[in-house]
N, C-alpha and C positions, 0 to 999 in steps of 0.2 A: 272514608279517603272522597275525596274531592273527585268528582265526576272531571272527565276532560270538552276545551269546550265544547257548546252547543254548539252544529254542522249549520245550525238554520239562523241564529242568532249570526255569521258571521257571513250566513250569505244574507238576510236581510244589511245587513252592514250595509256590507259592499253591495246591492242592487240600489243604498240609498246612495253610497257613496257615488256610484256611477252616472244613478240618476239632478246629482244636485253637479254633478260634471258637467254633463251633458245638458242639462239647463244653464250653468253656468257660459258655456261656448256660444248657447243663442245666443242668450243676451251680448255677448261680448262683440257678436257680429252684426250685431239689432244695435249697435249703441255706440258708435265713433266716437262722439264725449266723453262715456265711463274710464273706453278703452284709453284714449288722451290722457286723465287724471291719473289714471293707472298708471301710464307709465311716467307720468312724469314726478310721483310718488315713489312709485321704484327706484327711480335716478335718481333721487336729492336718499334716502336711503340706502342705497349701494353707496354713493359718493357719501357720508357720511361716515361710514362704515370703514371707509378705503381712507377716506382724511383723520377718523379717530388713528389705525391703526399704526398710518406715516406718526402721527405726533408722537403716539407712545413712544416707537421705536427712535425717536428722538429724544422727547425731554423726559421718558421711564428710568432711566433709572436717578432723573434730581427729583420725581416723582415720590422715588424708592425710597432714597437716603431721607427725603423732610417726616416719614412716618415713619421710619422703622429703626433702630439702634444696632452694626453693626457694628461686630465685634465677640466680645469670648463667651459678654456676661448679656443683664437684662433677658429684651425681648425674645431675644432673638436665639441665645442660648442659656448656657448654666448662671448660677453662679456670677453674681461680681467679684473680681480678683479684688477688690479694695471694703474697708469698712463701710458704711453708705454715712457721709456726718451728719449729723443729729445734730438736729438746736436744743435752746435750750430747756424747754417741757419736754422733751421724747428723751433726752440722759437725764434725768430730776432721777437722785438716788431714791434707794427705798422709802428712808424713812418718808419723803415726800409724799409717794404710792399713799400714805396710809392718811393725810389730810384730807380736810369734811369741808366743806362751801362754805363756813364762818371762818376759818385759822384763816 
């Protein structure tokens, strides 16, 4: 049977997290340039995610229709209702199936 989480491990993990966050906060307050760059990059990520969301709302159905067949047969459904059209080499008779490369 597995032992439950070790309280000492969890305590060390939380202490490390708290010390990291306090050090980050001190560094943040001491360096205005780093804070400005972080804010710009964060705004860029948020703006990109919002733009992707709206673009998907507008063009999502078109993209989906381009890559997935709609209907009962094929990739999104069961067996196609019609027999697939076989090319000449696929519809060869059984006597042709035993031919060698010399014939």
